[in-house]
N, C-alpha and C positions, 0 to 999 in steps of 0.2 A: 362571202367571205365579208362584206364590210358588211353584214348584220352581225356578224358571229361577233368582229372587232367592237362594233357600238355597244353590243351588253356587255363584252370583257370588262369594265371602267365599272357597269352598274354590278357584274356579279362579285367584282374585287372589294366594291363597296360595301353590298349586303355581307360579303364574309367579313370585313374589319369588322362590320357593326357587331355581327354574331359572335366575333374576339372578344371585343369590346364589353360585349355584355356579359360575356361567360367569364370575363376576368374579376368583372362586379361584381357580379354575384358570388364569384371565390373569394374576392375581398369582405365581400358583405356577409359571407358561410364565417367565415374566420372573426369576426371582428362583433357578430352575435351572438358567436359559439362562447364556448367555455373559457374566456379571457379573463383571466387571472384579475389582474390591475391595471389601469387606465391609466399610471406612470411608466409604463413597459411596452413599448409600439412591436418588439420583436422578441420571437420564440423560436427555441428549436426541441422538437419532442425527441426523447431517448426510452428505448426498450430495454430491458435486461432482465434475459430467461434466467433462470434458476441453473439451468444446466442438467440437470437430473441429479443435483444436491440439494437439501436441505440445508437452508441459511438461515443464521440468526445475527441481525444486527452488523451485515454483513459491508465492510468498506468497499467503493467503487472509483475507480479512476475512470476519465474518457475524455482524451483528447478535442479541446474545440477550434477552428479557427474561426472567429470570430469575421475577421475582413473578408473572408470567402463566405460567408453564409450571405454578409450583406450583399456580396458581390450576387449573388445568385439570386436577391430577390429586386437587382436594381436601384439600391440602396449604398452606395461606397460611402463611408463615415465613419469618422473615429467615435469609439464608444471609451466610456471609464469602465474600467473593472469592476469600480463599487456599485454598479447598476445590477448585475450577473444575480439573479436570484434562481435556489430549486423547488422547486413546488411537485409534488406526489399527485399525482391523475389517475382517476381508474381509466380503462382502455378506450371508453366516449369521452376522458378529455373533463370528468366533472373532477375537482379539488379537492383530495383526499387528508393534505397537509402540507402549510404552505410555511417551514419550518424545518423543513429538512434541513439537519446537520449538513454542511456543504462546506468546499473553500474551493478559490480560485486561486491557482497560482502559474502568473504570464511566463512565458516560453523567455530566458535569458536573450535569444536573437531575435525577440518582435519588434517590427518596429512600430514608433509609437501610434500611430496611425492602424493600424494591422495589428490589433489585439487579436492573441490567439496562445494556448495555453493550457491546463489541467484541470480539469476542475473534479475532487473528488469529494461524493456523497456520501451519505452512508442507507441501506438496503434496512429500515429502523425494524426490530422488531422480526417475526419468522417469518420465512417465504418458503414455501411448500417447494418441492424436488421441481413439479412440474409447473410450477405457477411463472407467472412475466410480471414485474413490477414494469409501471411505464410514469413517467415523469417529462416537466416543460421545464426545459430552462431558459427561464426570459432576461434580456441585455435590451440594453440603451435605455434610452431619458434619462429623466433624473439619477443625480447618482447615489441621493440617498437612498437610506432602503427603506423598501416598504414593507408593512408588518412586523411579525414579531421575527428577534435576530435567534438564529439558530444556536442550540445549548453547546456550549464547546465541548468536544467529546478526548480532546487531549488536551492536559496544562504544563507545561515546564515551568519548573524556578531551581534558582541555584541554592546550593547546597553544599554540606558538607559530609561524606561519608568516610568513617574510619579517618581520618584527619586528612582527606583528599579532598579538593573541591571539586563538585562534584554536580552536575544535573540531574534533576528527579522529574519523572514526566510522568504522570500519573492517568490512568487511561481506565476503563468502566471497570474492568477484571485483571488489571494488573499495575503494579507500580516497577516502574524502570530506576535503578541509578546509574552513573555512566560518570566517570571520573575522567574531569576533563584534560589532564596532563597526562592520563594514561592512553586515553584511547580506546578504552575499553568499560563494558558494561562490568561493575560488581556487585550488583543485586537486581532479582526479578522476583517480586515479593507476589504471592497471588492474593486470591480474597480474604484468606484466611490467617495471613501476614507468614505462610510459608513460602522462605528463601530457595529459587530454585537455584542459584549463582552462590550465595554467601561466601563473597571473597574478603578476606580479612588475615593480618599478619602474620599468622600460624606456618610455621614452615612445611614444605611442600604441599601434598593433596589436601591436606588438612586444612589449607586456607591460601597461601599466596600463591600456588599454581591456577586458582580457577578463574573462571572468564568468560566472558567471548566480546571477541572473536578470537583473542591471542594468535593473532595472523602470523605476525613476523617472528623467528626463533632469534632466542636470546646471542647467539652468536653473527646474526643482523642485524642488533639492535633492539630488539623483542619489542617492538612498537603494537601499538594496539593490543594493551591487554593493562586494565585495573592494577596499582598499586606501583605505578612508572610513572617518572616524572621525564619524557622523552619526548611529547606532542603537546601539543595545544589544539584549542578547540575555539568553535565559531558559530553560533546558531546563527543559522540562514533566514530561515522564515518559521511562523508559527498560525496557526490559525485553528479556528474549530475541529477539523478531523485530523492535520499530521501537524508534526515539527519536526522539523530539519535543521541537521547540525553537521559539519564537517570539523574532522579532524586529521592538520597536517601533522609529519613527524618533524622534530628541530635539525634535522639533517636535509628536508625539504624533498625527501626523495619519495617519500610515499604519502597517498593522501586515502580518504574515505568518507563516503559522507551516509548519514543513516538520515531514515524517514520511520518516525515516530507516529502509524494509525492508530485507531482505538484497538483493532484486534490483533495487529504482530509488528511487528519493527522490521526493517529493508535498509539492508545492506548495497552499497552502490561502491565498487573501488576503481579511483579515480588516479591514482598513480603510483606504479609499484618500480621496487629498483632486485626484484630478484623474484625466486619463486614463494607462495606462501598457503598456508591454507584456511580453514575456517573451524574453528576449535567450539565445540561444548562443553568446557571443564568446569561440573557443578554437581549440585545436588537435588534430585527430585522430589519434589515433596518437603526440602526442608532435609533429609538425610538421604544417602544410599542405604536401602536393604533388600533383602531376600524379596520382597512383595513386588520392587521395581522389573518392570520389562522394557527392552526395545523390541520397536516393529518396523520392519521397512516397508518399503513404498507396494511389495509384491503381497505383504503379508506376514513374511515370515517372522517367527516370532520367537525371539529366548531371554532369559532372564539376564540382567544386570552383570552376575558375576561372570558372564561367558564372553565369549568375545567372538569378533569375525572381522578379516578381512578381504575387501571386493571390493572392484567398481557394484555401487546399485544403480542394476538394471534399469531400463527405462525411465520413468521419471525419479531424477536425484532425492528424495526425502527419507526420512524417519522420524519415529516420535517414542519418547521414550518418556513411561510412563509409572503414577504412581496410585496403584488402584485404594489405596489405604485414603489418599483426600480425591480421589475420580477425578486425577486432572492428566493432563499432558503438555508436554513441549513439545511441538513439532520442529524439526532443522530442515531446512530445505533451500538446495540449490536449482537457482533458475535455469541454468543451461544443463542439456544432457550432454555427458561427456563420458569417454572411458580412462579416464583417473580413479585410481585407487581408490577409496574410501575405506574408512577403518569404525571399530569399536572394543573399547576393552573398559576395565574399571582399571583405577590405579593398584599398585601391587597392595597397596594398605588398607584399599576397599572404602576408599573415604571420598572418591568422587568418582564422576565418568568421565574418560576421554574419548567423547565421538569427535571425527573429522571428516572432513569433505578435503582428499586431496592429501590426505594423510594415510603414510607405513612408515611404525614407528618413526625416527624422527626423518624422516624423507618429507619433503614437502613437492606439492605434484601441482598446484595450481598455478598458473601464471598468466592469464588474461583483465586485461583492463579492461573495465565498463563488467564485468560479472556483476552478478548480483545475488546475493543472500538474504534467507528469512530466517526469523524463527517468532514463534511465540506461544503463549498458554491456552492451550485450548480446557474447559470445563467437562471434561470427558476423557474417558480412555475408548471407547469404541472407533474401529477402524475407519468408518466410512462416518461419523461426526468428524474426526481426523482430518480425515480426506478432503472434507467439505473444506473445512479451513485452510487447509495445505492450497486447495485450486481458488480458493480466494484471494488467497496472498499471488498467485502467479494471473492473478488479472480474470475479472468473468469478461464474454461477451459483450458490448455493448452496439446496442442496433442504433444508429442517429438517422434520424429521420430528415425532410425538408425542412428550409427556415419558413417562418410563417410571420407574416406582418397583422399587426390590428390595424 
């Protein structure tokens, strides 16, 4: 027994040496490997599988807690958000693109020394349905950017639209016009300048009824409708990958947040004072005509001059296509429910009337925090549009263990 006790410290010492050597080799393996920039001491690997759908310039979001990542490395410390950079790599870690379009939006409730928030970046170019893209998110060290700055994919400017103060948001394949005091979109132009909303001051469906999201019925204030003066809007943030702004009704009882990405726009309902709906009242391809058609998430298709009423079973989305311009607009409700949805043309056949939570003039949506999205797709093909929709639903991102140089 005494001999065993005498040998135990030696065995323990050898074990510690082995562990220390192992850690040293692990540290050296990382340091001697494909480390992109010496000014960034930390990184976390990301893997983004396409999920069985081909992708094109897909926007991706991932929530990262940099404080927790540093804790796992035994390196608790504050870092500057300006030190964050996203680099695309091969599966083996070789740098492919050091100027990935990205931005970081810190969580509003994050402590100053515990940085966390959302990194939004782009899967640039084409991604095959079976492919997995790999990235390293570098952070820490000096706050100055290392390497080239990513090109902005979304820009916001102030303008006037149809006599109303507006935001003009420019993305690679769409230009949005949003009335600040109406709290709604008045225009959505594609690559050829066709306006898929085309709000104007003409009476009824020929102009004034049009817009997105047209959430609140006129009897309850008519909020979030272009061509109105019932709300105020403010820009919350803007970066290379998205702009965020909020609109609040003048009575303070309704509030929405819009996030505009390169490939779609997303609404979050922040405050309500009653029931609402989400509408697309507009002009596919610039004008509603016999060639246009509506497709539901189950693949069921009908012409735009036919109507339907009923809950969208399964995934809650649909799209309206114009084969003359080979484009579509998709409408998405991020949460599945059993509420009535509907589509019909206006009586004069001047615009679409698509609604989540709408039956006639009855509104059914009630949830605060609910999200809705819409976006243009340069295709009328079901699988292509479905891939765009699932991109807006947010792709799965595999987050690896943090590494230190």
